[in-house]
C-alpha positions as semicolon CSV with decimal commas, in nm:
position;residue;x (nm);y (nm);z (nm)
1;M;-3,446;0,255;-0,544
2;A;-3,196;0,540;-0,553
3;R;-2,879;0,511;-0,351
4;E;-2,754;0,832;-0,189
5;T;-2,384;0,894;-0,131
6;H;-2,222;1,200;0,014
7;T;-1,899;1,368;0,109
8;D;-1,909;1,630;0,380
9;N;-2,284;1,697;0,374
10;A;-2,292;1,720;-0,005
11;Q;-2,495;1,453;-0,183
12;I;-2,461;1,262;-0,505
13;T;-2,760;1,048;-0,599
14;A;-2,685;0,738;-0,807
15;Q;-2,993;0,605;-0,987
16;P;-2,991;0,234;-1,074
17;D;-3,000;0,307;-1,447
18;V;-2,688;0,525;-1,433
19;R;-2,378;0,340;-1,546
20;Y;-2,099;0,305;-1,297
21;P;-1,849;0,516;-1,495
22;A;-2,100;0,802;-1,500
23;W;-2,144;0,774;-1,124
24;L;-1,767;0,774;-1,085
25;E;-1,738;1,090;-1,293
26;A;-1,991;1,266;-1,071
27;Y;-1,825;1,138;-0,756
28;R;-1,479;1,246;-0,874
29;G;-1,613;1,591;-0,952
30;K;-1,762;1,619;-0,605
31;L;-1,437;1,506;-0,447
32;E;-1,249;1,772;-0,643
33;D;-1,494;2,039;-0,527
34;D;-1,445;1,921;-0,169
35;R;-1,068;1,920;-0,209
36;V;-1,067;2,282;-0,329
37;R;-1,303;2,385;-0,050
38;F;-1,106;2,205;0,220
39;R;-0,780;2,347;0,085
40;R;-0,925;2,698;0,102
41;R;-1,032;2,652;0,463
42;Q;-0,700;2,495;0,553
43;T;-0,521;2,798;0,408
44;G;-0,748;3,034;0,601
45;W;-0,673;2,866;0,932
46;S;-0,305;2,864;0,844
47;W;-0,317;3,244;0,822
48;I;-0,514;3,267;1,147
49;R;-0,255;3,047;1,313
50;L;0,028;3,268;1,194
51;I;-0,147;3,596;1,282
52;S;-0,246;3,477;1,630
53;F;0,110;3,369;1,701
54;I;0,261;3,697;1,581
55;G;-0,012;3,895;1,758
56;G;0,049;3,716;2,088
57;V;0,422;3,778;2,072
58;A;0,373;4,144;1,971
59;A;0,124;4,200;2,254
60;A;0,365;4,056;2,508
61;I;0,639;4,291;2,384
62;F;0,446;4,614;2,342
63;L;0,233;4,575;2,653
64;R;0,513;4,459;2,880
65;D;0,466;4,767;3,103
66;N;0,113;4,650;3,184
67;S;0,162;4,298;3,313
68;L;-0,205;4,205;3,346
69;L;-0,294;4,331;3,000
70;A;0,013;4,165;2,848
71;I;-0,067;3,833;3,014
72;G;-0,434;3,848;2,912
73;T;-0,355;3,942;2,553
74;G;-0,079;3,684;2,528
75;A;-0,301;3,410;2,673
76;T;-0,575;3,499;2,425
77;G;-0,325;3,477;2,140
78;V;-0,200;3,139;2,262
79;L;-0,553;2,999;2,290
80;L;-0,644;3,129;1,945
81;F;-0,320;2,985;1,808
82;L;-0,393;2,642;1,957
83;Y;-0,751;2,648;1,828
84;A;-0,624;2,748;1,482
85;V;-0,378;2,455;1,490
86;V;-0,662;2,214;1,569
87;R;-0,884;2,351;1,292
88;Y;-0,595;2,355;1,045
89;N;-0,521;1,988;1,119
90;T;-0,890;1,903;1,085
91;W;-0,921;2,054;0,738
92;E;-0,586;1,911;0,633
93;S;-0,706;1,565;0,737
94;R;-1,027;1,609;0,537
95;R;-0,839;1,733;0,233
96;T;-0,592;1,444;0,234
97;F;-0,879;1,200;0,281
98;V;-1,070;1,321;-0,027
99;E;-0,742;1,315;-0,222
100;R;-0,696;0,948;-0,133
101;A;-1,059;0,873;-0,218
102;S;-1,012;1,056;-0,548
103;T;-0,708;0,841;-0,624
104;V;-0,910;0,524;-0,578
105;A;-1,205;0,662;-0,777
106;S;-0,973;0,753;-1,064
107;E;-0,827;0,402;-1,065
108;S;-1,175;0,253;-1,072
109;F;-1,277;0,483;-1,357
110;H;-0,965;0,379;-1,547
111;A;-1,045;0,011;-1,494
112;S;-1,409;0,054;-1,597
113;T;-1,318;0,222;-1,926
114;R;-0,996;0,049;-2,033
115;R;-0,866;-0,305;-2,067
116;D;-0,519;-0,236;-2,209
117;A;-0,352;-0,122;-1,884
118;P;-0,416;-0,221;-1,522
119;A;-0,515;0,026;-1,252
120;R;-0,266;-0,140;-1,015
121;A;0,007;-0,402;-1,053
122;W;-0,062;-0,708;-1,269
123;Q;0,237;-0,921;-1,162
124;R;0,187;-1,217;-0,931
125;P;0,287;-1,105;-0,579
126;E;0,568;-1,302;-0,423
127;D;0,595;-1,396;-0,059
128;P;0,875;-1,228;0,139
129;Q;1,186;-1,427;0,215
130;A;1,124;-1,439;0,589
131;D;0,934;-1,740;0,718
132;S;0,732;-1,570;0,992
133;T;0,498;-1,367;0,773
134;T;0,184;-1,578;0,773
135;M;-0,148;-1,437;0,890
136;P;-0,419;-1,630;1,071
137;P;-0,736;-1,687;0,866
138;V;-1,028;-1,467;0,968
139;L;-1,288;-1,612;0,730
140;D;-1,358;-1,980;0,683
141;E;-1,254;-2,075;0,329
142;G;-1,378;-2,431;0,326
143;P;-1,232;-2,680;0,074
144;T;-1,029;-2,528;-0,211
145;W;-0,859;-2,642;-0,532
146;S;-0,501;-2,532;-0,599
147;L;-0,432;-2,426;-0,957
148;T;-0,100;-2,520;-1,113
149;D;0,129;-2,305;-1,324
150;Q;-0,045;-2,455;-1,627
151;E;-0,386;-2,315;-1,532
152;R;-0,238;-1,980;-1,432
153;D;-0,066;-1,956;-1,770
154;D;-0,359;-2,087;-1,974
155;L;-0,606;-1,845;-1,816
156;D;-0,366;-1,547;-1,825
157;L;-0,398;-1,493;-1,452
158;Y;-0,074;-1,297;-1,432
159;G;0,003;-1,229;-1,795
160;P;0,122;-0,892;-1,925
161;P;0,010;-0,629;-1,987
162;V;-0,298;-0,680;-1,767
163;G;-0,398;-1,036;-1,685
164;I;-0,693;-1,141;-1,473
165;F;-0,510;-1,039;-1,157
166;G;-0,445;-0,697;-1,307
167;L;-0,816;-0,657;-1,382
168;L;-0,908;-0,743;-1,024
169;N;-0,627;-0,587;-0,827
170;R;-0,716;-0,269;-0,637
171;T;-0,507;-0,346;-0,330
172;S;-0,282;-0,088;-0,169
173;T;-0,066;-0,326;0,037
174;S;0,138;-0,636;-0,029
175;L;-0,072;-0,816;0,232
176;G;-0,391;-0,746;0,037
177;A;-0,230;-0,834;-0,298
178;R;-0,109;-1,168;-0,163
179;R;-0,453;-1,243;-0,022
180;L;-0,612;-1,170;-0,362
181;R;-0,349;-1,392;-0,523
182;D;-0,434;-1,676;-0,284
183;L;-0,805;-1,648;-0,369
184;L;-0,727;-1,680;-0,740
185;D;-0,471;-1,958;-0,698
186;S;-0,699;-2,165;-0,472
187;P;-1,063;-2,118;-0,575
188;S;-1,330;-2,252;-0,343
189;L;-1,506;-2,584;-0,397
190;S;-1,786;-2,525;-0,147
191;P;-2,116;-2,374;-0,270
192;E;-2,194;-2,249;0,081
193;H;-1,859;-2,074;0,125
194;I;-1,887;-1,923;-0,224
195;R;-2,233;-1,785;-0,141
196;R;-2,102;-1,626;0,178
197;R;-1,822;-1,452;-0,007
198;Q;-2,061;-1,344;-0,282
199;E;-2,284;-1,179;-0,021
200;A;-1,989;-0,978;0,114
201;V;-1,869;-0,884;-0,236
202;R;-2,219;-0,787;-0,344
203;W;-2,269;-0,556;-0,043
204;L;-1,943;-0,381;-0,121
205;E;-2,026;-0,366;-0,493
206;Q;-2,365;-0,207;-0,427
207;H;-2,233;0,053;-0,181
208;H;-1,996;0,246;-0,402
209;Q;-1,899;0,532;-0,176
210;P;-1,832;0,337;0,147
211;R;-1,622;0,092;-0,055
212;L;-1,417;0,361;-0,226
213;E;-1,367;0,552;0,097
214;M;-1,248;0,241;0,280
215;M;-1,010;0,177;-0,008
216;G;-0,905;0,542;0,018
217;S;-0,813;0,492;0,384
218;L;-0,594;0,199;0,277
219;V;-0,400;0,430;0,043
220;L;-0,229;0,551;0,363
221;L;-0,035;0,223;0,361
222;R;0,092;0,242;0,004
223;N;0,471;0,225;-0,018
224;Q;0,486;0,070;0,329
225;D;0,505;-0,294;0,219
226;A;0,847;-0,354;0,373
227;K;0,730;-0,213;0,705
228;L;0,408;-0,418;0,697
229;D;0,605;-0,736;0,634
230;R;0,843;-0,642;0,916
231;L;0,547;-0,571;1,144
232;L;0,400;-0,911;1,064
233;R;0,731;-1,085;1,123
234;L;0,793;-0,904;1,452
235;L;0,444;-0,988;1,577
236;H;0,535;-1,354;1,537
237;Q;0,885;-1,324;1,681
238;T;0,873;-1,066;1,960
239;Q;0,878;-1,213;2,309
240;R;0,898;-1,042;2,646
241;P;1,221;-1,139;2,828
242;P;1,137;-1,330;3,146
243;R;1,105;-1,126;3,462
244;S;1,410;-1,153;3,686
245;I;1,514;-1,031;4,029
246;L;1,760;-0,798;3,856
247;S;1,502;-0,630;3,635
248;T;1,254;-0,597;3,923
249;G;1,521;-0,455;4,150
250;L;1,636;-0,206;3,890
251;R;1,280;-0,084;3,834
252;L;1,233;-0,029;4,207
253;W;1,569;0,140;4,242
254;S;1,493;0,367;3,944
255;A;1,200;0,514;4,139
256;V;1,429;0,586;4,434
257;S;1,692;0,728;4,202
258;G;1,442;0,958;4,037
259;V;1,317;1,094;4,370
260;V;1,674;1,152;4,492
261;F;1,760;1,334;4,170
262;V;1,460;1,566;4,205
263;Y;1,542;1,650;4,568
264;A;1,910;1,700;4,485
265;T;1,821;1,935;4,200
266;I;1,589;2,139;4,423
267;G;1,849;2,149;4,699
268;I;2,123;2,268;4,465
269;A;1,890;2,533;4,326
270;N;1,833;2,657;4,686
271;G;2,204;2,679;4,759
272;Q;2,239;2,349;4,945
273;Y;2,545;2,237;4,757
274;L;2,601;1,926;4,968
275;W;2,331;1,769;4,750
276;A;2,581;1,789;4,464
277;Q;2,800;1,530;4,632
278;G;2,502;1,299;4,677
279;L;2,408;1,348;4,313
280;V;2,758;1,249;4,203
281;V;2,744;0,937;4,418
282;L;2,403;0,850;4,272
283;V;2,527;0,888;3,917
284;L;2,835;0,673;3,980
285;M;2,625;0,405;4,146
286;N;2,380;0,398;3,856
287;I;2,663;0,376;3,603
288;I;2,794;0,071;3,785
289;L;2,448;-0,085;3,788
290;L;2,410;-0,016;3,416
291;S;2,740;-0,189;3,347
292;L;2,643;-0,493;3,553
293;A;2,299;-0,513;3,388
294;R;2,426;-0,465;3,032
295;P;2,315;-0,815;2,913
296;L;1,963;-0,745;3,041
297;F;1,949;-0,412;2,859
298;R;2,077;-0,573;2,540
299;R;1,797;-0,831;2,547
300;F;1,537;-0,559;2,592
301;D;1,696;-0,348;2,319
302;A;1,699;-0,643;2,076
303;A;1,328;-0,695;2,138
304;V;1,225;-0,328;2,109
305;S;1,462;-0,151;1,870
306;P;1,316;-0,314;1,550
307;W;0,979;-0,161;1,645
308;T;1,096;0,200;1,670
309;T;1,030;0,280;1,302
310;L;0,686;0,118;1,294
311;G;0,489;0,377;1,489
312;G;0,367;0,552;1,174
313;T;0,265;0,222;1,014
314;L;0,072;0,119;1,325
315;G;-0,101;0,458;1,323
316;C;-0,211;0,401;0,963
317;V;-0,340;0,053;1,049
318;L;-0,541;0,209;1,332
319;A;-0,687;0,472;1,096
320;V;-0,790;0,199;0,849
321;A;-0,949;-0,006;1,128
322;Q;-1,141;0,292;1,264
323;H;-1,278;0,382;0,921
324;A;-1,372;0,023;0,836
325;E;-1,539;-0,019;1,175
326;R;-1,766;0,276;1,097
327;E;-1,851;0,175;0,740
328;L;-1,887;-0,205;0,746
329;P;-2,233;-0,351;0,803
330;D;-2,348;-0,588;1,075
331;E;-2,425;-0,851;0,813
332;T;-2,259;-1,101;0,580
333;Q;-1,897;-1,198;0,640
334;L;-1,814;-0,830;0,661
335;N;-1,945;-0,836;1,017
336;I;-1,661;-1,074;1,108
337;L;-1,408;-0,830;0,963
338;K;-1,579;-0,547;1,147
339;G;-1,531;-0,734;1,476
340;H;-1,157;-0,760;1,417
341;F;-1,135;-0,392;1,326
342;T;-1,326;-0,304;1,643
343;A;-1,073;-0,503;1,844
344;I;-0,789;-0,313;1,676
345;A;-0,953;0,025;1,739
346;S;-1,061;-0,042;2,097
347;N;-0,840;-0,307;2,253
348;A;-0,498;-0,306;2,087
349;H;-0,374;0,013;2,266
350;I;-0,210;0,134;1,944
351;P;-0,208;0,507;2,038
352;S;-0,020;0,447;2,362
353;L;0,209;0,196;2,187
354;C;0,294;0,457;1,923
355;G;0,364;0,711;2,200
356;W;0,605;0,475;2,375
357;L;0,772;0,390;2,042
358;E;0,843;0,761;1,995
359;W;1,021;0,760;2,330
360;A;1,202;0,441;2,230
361;G;1,334;0,622;1,923
362;L;1,501;0,889;2,138
363;H;1,877;0,905;2,084
364;G;2,181;1,106;2,185
365;A;2,279;1,271;2,511
366;M;1,925;1,300;2,643
367;R;1,877;0,923;2,628
368;A;2,212;0,861;2,795
369;V;2,127;1,098;3,082
370;L;1,783;0,940;3,134
371;N;1,940;0,595;3,138
372;V;2,188;0,702;3,406
373;L;1,920;0,864;3,620
374;V;1,615;0,634;3,587
375;F;1,719;0,340;3,361
376;F;1,513;0,483;3,076
377;D;1,557;0,188;2,834
378;L;1,426;-0,061;3,088
379;H;1,101;0,129;3,144
380;I;1,049;0,196;2,773
381;A;1,105;-0,169;2,681
382;E;0,866;-0,286;2,951
383;A;0,598;-0,040;2,836
384;V;0,636;-0,133;2,467
385;L;0,639;-0,509;2,521
386;A;0,346;-0,486;2,762
387;R;0,139;-0,349;2,472
388;I;0,268;-0,581;2,200
389;V;0,284;-0,930;2,346
390;P;-0,064;-0,943;2,508
391;N;-0,222;-0,794;2,194
392;R;-0,033;-1,010;1,945
393;E;-0,338;-1,206;1,828
394;I;-0,554;-0,893;1,801
395;L;-0,295;-0,728;1,579
396;L;-0,235;-1,039;1,366
397;H;-0,606;-1,095;1,310
398;G;-0,652;-0,725;1,240
399;L;-0,386;-0,731;0,968
400;S;-0,545;-1,044;0,823
401;A;-0,887;-0,874;0,824
402;M;-0,735;-0,574;0,648
403;A;-0,588;-0,797;0,375
404;E;-0,922;-0,977;0,341
405;L;-1,105;-0,645;0,308
406;E;-0,867;-0,535;0,033
407;A;-0,925;-0,857;-0,160
408;L;-1,304;-0,833;-0,123
409;C;-1,302;-0,465;-0,227
410;S;-1,098;-0,561;-0,534
411;L;-1,355;-0,824;-0,632
412;A;-1,638;-0,578;-0,565
413;S;-1,479;-0,299;-0,770
414;F;-1,421;-0,536;-1,061
415;S;-1,783;-0,653;-1,036
416;A;-1,909;-0,294;-1,039
417;E;-1,696;-0,209;-1,341
418;L;-1,825;-0,491;-1,564
419;P;-2,068;-0,361;-1,829
420;V;-2,250;-0,698;-1,825
421;A;-2,235;-0,906;-1,510
422;C;-2,417;-1,158;-1,295
423;Y;-2,347;-1,330;-0,967
424;P;-2,330;-1,699;-1,061
425;Q;-2,549;-1,937;-0,862
426;P;-2,361;-2,243;-0,732
427;N;-2,530;-2,583;-0,707
428;G;-2,429;-2,942;-0,656
429;D;-2,567;-3,098;-0,977
430;R;-2,245;-3,127;-1,180
431;T;-2,361;-2,864;-1,425
432;L;-2,213;-2,565;-1,602
433;H;-2,448;-2,320;-1,767
434;I;-2,324;-1,984;-1,898
435;E;-2,550;-1,758;-2,098
436;E;-2,388;-1,484;-2,309
437;G;-2,051;-1,519;-2,142
438;R;-1,767;-1,284;-2,231
439;H;-1,394;-1,282;-2,167
440;P;-1,321;-0,992;-1,929
441;L;-0,989;-0,907;-2,095
442;I;-1,166;-0,831;-2,424
443;P;-1,324;-0,481;-2,436
444;A;-1,703;-0,500;-2,424
445;P;-1,768;-0,369;-2,780
446;D;-1,535;-0,637;-2,923
447;A;-1,645;-0,930;-2,706
448;A;-1,878;-1,176;-2,880
449;P;-2,108;-1,339;-2,623
450;N;-2,119;-1,717;-2,620
451;G;-2,265;-1,976;-2,388
452;I;-2,219;-2,331;-2,272
453;D;-2,454;-2,587;-2,119
454;L;-2,299;-2,898;-1,965
455;G;-2,474;-3,133;-1,728
456;P;-2,542;-3,498;-1,646
457;N;-2,681;-3,567;-1,995
458;I;-2,429;-3,373;-2,206
459;R;-2,094;-3,369;-2,026
460;T;-1,857;-3,294;-2,315
461;W;-1,847;-3,041;-2,593
462;V;-1,616;-3,082;-2,891
463;I;-1,545;-2,746;-3,056
464;T;-1,422;-2,735;-3,417
465;G;-1,343;-2,453;-3,656
466;P;-1,052;-2,278;-3,828
467;N;-0,761;-2,105;-3,662
468;A;-0,832;-1,761;-3,515
469;A;-1,209;-1,824;-3,518
470;G;-1,236;-1,818;-3,138
471;K;-1,188;-2,175;-3,008
472;S;-0,906;-2,099;-2,763
473;T;-1,068;-1,776;-2,650
474;F;-1,390;-1,966;-2,582
475;L;-1,203;-2,216;-2,364
476;R;-1,042;-1,932;-2,171
477;M;-1,375;-1,753;-2,138
478;V;-1,527;-2,061;-1,980
479;G;-1,231;-2,114;-1,749
480;V;-1,209;-1,750;-1,638
481;N;-1,582;-1,726;-1,570
482;V;-1,570;-2,042;-1,360
483;L;-1,267;-1,910;-1,172
484;L;-1,432;-1,573;-1,103
485;A;-1,745;-1,751;-0,984
486;Q;-1,548;-1,970;-0,743
487;V;-1,369;-1,673;-0,582
488;G;-1,702;-1,498;-0,520
489;A;-1,686;-1,226;-0,786
490;A;-1,942;-1,139;-1,049
491;A;-1,890;-1,303;-1,388
492;P;-1,911;-1,121;-1,723
493;A;-2,218;-1,310;-1,838
494;K;-2,592;-1,258;-1,858
495;Q;-2,658;-1,563;-1,641
496;M;-2,453;-1,846;-1,492
497;T;-2,517;-2,151;-1,278
498;W;-2,258;-2,416;-1,207
499;S;-2,134;-2,669;-0,959
500;P;-1,788;-2,576;-0,819
501;V;-1,524;-2,777;-1,004
502;R;-1,161;-2,872;-0,997
503;L;-1,037;-2,668;-1,291
504;I;-0,770;-2,839;-1,505
505;T;-0,658;-2,693;-1,837
506;D;-0,441;-2,786;-2,133
507;V;-0,473;-2,482;-2,355
508;R;-0,124;-2,342;-2,398
509;I;0,165;-2,589;-2,408
510;R;0,533;-2,500;-2,439
511;D;0,845;-2,711;-2,435
512;D;1,052;-2,695;-2,117
513;L;1,422;-2,707;-2,193
514;A;1,516;-2,676;-1,826
515;R;1,331;-3,003;-1,756
516;H;1,449;-3,159;-2,084
517;E;1,086;-3,183;-2,197
518;S;0,989;-3,162;-2,562
519;Y;0,671;-2,990;-2,668
520;F;0,491;-3,322;-2,704
521;L;0,622;-3,470;-2,378
522;S;0,521;-3,155;-2,191
523;E;0,169;-3,182;-2,332
524;V;0,141;-3,554;-2,255
525;R;0,235;-3,501;-1,893
526;R;-0,020;-3,225;-1,851
527;L;-0,300;-3,424;-2,011
528;R;-0,217;-3,713;-1,779
529;R;-0,368;-3,513;-1,491
530;L;-0,709;-3,545;-1,657
531;V;-0,664;-3,908;-1,763
532;L;-0,547;-4,041;-1,426
533;D;-0,789;-3,840;-1,213
534;A;-0,909;-4,054;-0,926
535;D;-1,058;-3,792;-0,697
536;P;-1,414;-3,888;-0,606
537;G;-1,490;-3,544;-0,463
538;A;-1,578;-3,228;-0,653
539;P;-1,630;-3,273;-1,028
540;M;-1,359;-3,175;-1,270
541;L;-1,384;-2,929;-1,556
542;G;-1,121;-3,009;-1,818
543;L;-1,043;-2,755;-2,091
544;I;-0,831;-2,902;-2,372
545;D;-0,709;-2,724;-2,684
546;E;-0,587;-2,944;-2,971
547;P;-0,493;-3,261;-2,779
548;F;-0,162;-3,423;-2,880
549;R;-0,086;-3,147;-3,128
550;G;0,284;-3,212;-3,087
551;T;0,283;-3,530;-3,298
552;N;0,188;-3,637;-3,651
553;S;-0,173;-3,619;-3,766
554;Q;-0,237;-3,995;-3,776
555;E;-0,120;-4,055;-3,419
556;R;-0,282;-3,730;-3,307
557;A;-0,620;-3,840;-3,437
558;A;-0,590;-4,189;-3,287
559;A;-0,474;-4,067;-2,948
560;G;-0,737;-3,792;-2,951
561;V;-1,020;-4,037;-3,013
562;A;-0,890;-4,270;-2,740
563;L;-0,861;-3,975;-2,503
564;L;-1,216;-3,859;-2,575
565;E;-1,358;-4,207;-2,523
566;H;-1,165;-4,249;-2,198
567;L;-1,274;-3,912;-2,060
568;M;-1,636;-3,987;-2,141
569;G;-1,615;-4,282;-1,904
570;S;-1,601;-4,042;-1,610
571;K;-1,876;-3,817;-1,476
572;N;-1,664;-3,504;-1,522
573;L;-1,716;-3,212;-1,759
574;F;-1,493;-3,141;-2,060
575;V;-1,459;-2,892;-2,342
576;I;-1,223;-2,996;-2,621
577;A;-1,120;-2,772;-2,911
578;T;-0,976;-2,946;-3,216
579;H;-0,918;-2,936;-3,590
580;E;-0,958;-3,313;-3,617
581;E;-1,284;-3,409;-3,790
582;V;-1,252;-3,760;-3,651
583;L;-1,298;-3,626;-3,297
584;A;-1,617;-3,452;-3,405
585;Q;-1,734;-3,774;-3,570
586;T;-1,658;-3,969;-3,253
587;A;-1,845;-3,714;-3,039
588;A;-2,146;-3,746;-3,270
589;G;-2,170;-4,113;-3,178
590;I;-2,156;-4,061;-2,801
591;P;-2,488;-3,967;-2,635
592;S;-2,319;-3,762;-2,361
593;A;-2,113;-3,550;-2,605
594;A;-2,211;-3,271;-2,842
595;N;-2,049;-3,089;-3,133
596;Y;-2,022;-2,712;-3,170
597;H;-1,818;-2,501;-3,405
598;F;-1,694;-2,158;-3,504
599;Q;-1,686;-2,064;-3,869
600;E;-1,515;-1,819;-4,095
601;H;-1,657;-1,605;-4,376
602;L;-1,460;-1,550;-4,694
603;R;-1,506;-1,192;-4,814
604;D;-1,345;-0,988;-5,089
605;G;-1,123;-0,824;-4,834
606;G;-1,014;-1,151;-4,672
607;I;-1,137;-1,383;-4,399
608;E;-1,381;-1,254;-4,141
609;F;-1,491;-1,412;-3,815
610;D;-1,798;-1,336;-3,610
611;Y;-1,668;-1,545;-3,313
612;L;-2,015;-1,690;-3,249
613;L;-2,047;-2,053;-3,145
614;R;-2,290;-2,265;-3,346
615;P;-2,425;-2,617;-3,293
616;G;-2,282;-2,904;-3,493
617;P;-1,934;-2,973;-3,632
618;A;-1,754;-2,729;-3,861
619;G;-1,862;-2,775;-4,220
620;T;-1,693;-2,498;-4,414
621;K;-1,388;-2,571;-4,632
622;T;-1,214;-2,248;-4,717
623;A;-0,843;-2,337;-4,716
624;I;-0,828;-2,424;-5,089
625;R;-1,040;-2,119;-5,175
626;I;-0,794;-1,898;-4,993
627;L;-0,501;-2,053;-5,179
628;E;-0,688;-1,999;-5,504
629;R;-0,763;-1,637;-5,427
630;E;-0,401;-1,575;-5,336
631;G;-0,282;-1,686;-5,679
632;Y;-0,142;-2,036;-5,617
633;P;-0,071;-2,244;-5,934
634;A;-0,370;-2,425;-6,084
635;S;-0,188;-2,761;-6,085
636;L;-0,124;-2,735;-5,711
637;L;-0,487;-2,646;-5,643
638;E;-0,620;-2,935;-5,855
639;R;-0,389;-3,180;-5,677
640;A;-0,509;-3,058;-5,338
641;K;-0,874;-3,093;-5,439
642;H;-0,808;-3,443;-5,568
643;L;-0,643;-3,549;-5,241
644;I;-0,934;-3,410;-5,040
645;A;-1,179;-3,603;-5,257
646;E;-0,986;-3,925;-5,194
647;G;-0,970;-3,854;-4,821
648;I;-0,591;-3,865;-4,810
649;Q;-0,435;-3,711;-4,496
650;S;-0,083;-3,591;-4,465
651;T;0,127;-3,797;-4,226
652;Q;0,404;-3,547;-4,199
653;S;0,504;-3,464;-3,840
654;V;0,394;-3,123;-3,724
């Protein structure tokens, strides 16, 4: 069924068989047409605004001899001017909105056509230094599994130049980026919670225009990360100073002082100059009261002054909430977010708070005079705090909902951009089935699809094959697809079912000089997490590349066989890539293990790989043939062939 999307009464129809990049191209073209049209109308009303202003002033000057005509003409010019201002602002708002939507659409088009550069930042977001920057959860996450630095490194979650985070990230704020980071770092272990998130992501993925326009509204908050973090911190920290007799008395006296000032001003204007003496006495009395109440005013100022620069940020948050409230459905988990946005739009009193913050930002002589006459700072502080403190939870949950929406929109955009994708189906049967899975960092034309099928009967695959044939990439493909599935996104595969797992990897090992760890010791300590696993809960998926590769071949083979036999004693799932034939031979004798391999093809132009996984252990022997083709001495080649025939293995440390 066709899906209709529109901007300002113009329609773009996206048929299901139209690829997402093509839809984006049409949508971007429509946005550009709207931008030009809105700009033209904005310019027209700008001229009307200018002409009406000049016309009103000219009429008042040239018709000054005819008071009634001058007043009527001037009033008409003022009304036309005010109407032109309103219309100008309307078209300016529409133009800036389509520009923001166009920015997001361009980023999505970039992400759907390229894999060499991210649309947004790829680096792992860091938490701010301040402690009070946490947000309350708005969606129930259920049980999760925290990845370590090893898994993040092995799966290239935050690796340059793109990384998995860079593929997913479409957030405009640091709050949204950190929420997306948390989803990746702590994937869900609950099938039910994963399904709920999938439903929300799928709705956003299927409704292109509402998603992009909500993301466009969030562009308002780009480059305001420091202010958002300050807003979050202040929401936690701001407290209303306790009411005291002094503050109550000053508020009551300020009303009397204001009335006296008005009467004194009127009296002086009417020639009753005795009021001037009373006005002087009033001012002196208020100055004394201000001096005595200085500690009280300082407490109020300390509570309110950090807020004075946040009015614009709060206004942007309100605009995002209002747009999301209109666009989000009354279904899936998005309905929960919609409820928080409704609370922000209707109950948080942000417009009046922003108005009072503008007054709180007043400086100079005017503020000093108002303080002397009516204790201006006291009233402003009371008005600001009366709108912040009671609405603290509404604002905190609203910011959390905004970050959650950004993360979900990022997952949905990524899912829409995949050329081949499915929403994996979670189950509780300790299985992992991927059909035609691809690694999302590899461009679609270059990605060779491979699958895996692990379950209660076959729990371990041993993958053999030469270097550069695809073993490590296959491990990462499996890990990344599982991770994407457990955060609720689509996976780049034709079909996928799995039971949520604790993902543990040992794919990329480096020495750690800071910890005084050698390459081998570092690997041993990471493998120990799989060996000593005692968690009876969710099953584990262990991905291991060349176990114990930091030692000599004899010990490597022995330790590898012992490791494989030990792991097979558990009910967990494992994929092990190796060059050791003895591991493949061991797997062949274990009913719950299976052998698969990648192979190379020796051509006239060199070695070629098709990167396709095949059943059984690797059987090709091309190393000596390559040496022969490259012109190595015949005596060396004959000696190597003789050693292979005798089954002699090198014991040299590697």
